[in-house]
N, C-alpha and C positions, 0 to 999 in steps of 0.2 A: 512319699510312701514307699515301703519296701515289702516285697512278697517273698516268702521263703517256702519252698516245697521240697519235702524230703521223700526219698524212695530207697528201696533196697533192703528193708527189713524182712523178717521171715522166721521160719522154724529151722533150727540147725541142731545137730547133735553136739554134745560136749567135745571140745577139741577142734571143732570146725571153724570156718571163717565166713564172714559176710563183709560186704562193702556197702556203706551207706552213702547216699549222695544228697546234696542240698543245693538246689538251683535258686539263685537269687534273681529278682527282677524288680523293676521300678527305678527308684532314685539310687542306683547302685554305686554311683561315684562317691556317695557319702559313706560307704561301708569301709571300715578299716579292719576291725577285729571280728572274726567269725568263731563261734563256739558250737560244740556239741554238748548237750546236757542229756541226762537220763533220769527217769523216775520209775522206781519199782513200786509195786502195790504196797501201800502203807508206809512208804518212806518219802523223805523230802527229795525234791529235785536236786541233782548234784551235777557239778561241772565235770565233764569227762576230758575234754581236750579243747585247746584254743590255738588259733593261728592268726597272725597279723598279716597285713597286706604285704609286708616285707618277707614273710615266710617264717618268722620266729614262732616256735611252738611251745606249749606247756601241756602237761598231762597230769591227771589225777594219779596218785601213787598206785591205786588199784589196777590201772590199765597200762602203766609204763611197761615198755618192752613187748607189749602185745598189740596195742592199738597205734595206728599212725594216722594223723590228720594231715591233709594236703589240700591245695587249692589250685584251680585252673582259672586264672583271671580272665583269659580269653573267653571262657565258657561261663564265667560268673558262677562257678560251681565249687563247692567244698565237699571233700570226701572224708570218710572215716573208715579206714581199713581195719577190721577187727579180726585178729587171729587168736588161736588158743582159747576160744570162748568156753565159758563155764556157766553152770546154772545161775551163778551170782551175777552174771551179766544180763539176765533176763530183765527187761524194762522197756518202757516207751522211750525212744530217743528223739530229742528235739534239737533242731537247728536254731541258733539264736544270733542276733546281732544288736548292737546299740548304735543307732544312726538317727540323724535329724532330731536329736534330743529325746528319743524314746526307744523302748525295747520292742523288738520284733521277734516273733516266734513262728516256727512252722507248725504244721498240724500234728506232727509226730509220726513216727513209724515204729511198729512193734517188733522187738527182737525177743525171741523165745528160744532158750537153750535147754534141750532135754538131756538128762543124765543117763 
């Protein structure tokens, strides 16, 4: 079993920044890739950023050059630094991993960007 707990969401004005955190616990040795997804009201959940255990990263085109994903393996934590936020970034953000042959999701943290 793997448990993922997100934190760091909130209300921010357009142009502002937030840093999300995702702490993993449980059978964490099995974790390789960690992702951040987001889901806005009425829209499908979409992949925002991905990082491997080796530090390789991928981003959605919509967040490239604004968001940075990183991980601290010693703390079993993944971060999402979000800069230049706009109203289009308003969504619930979820941490995700695939381990032990199943998907694991955190409970989500809400990010709201006011214009």
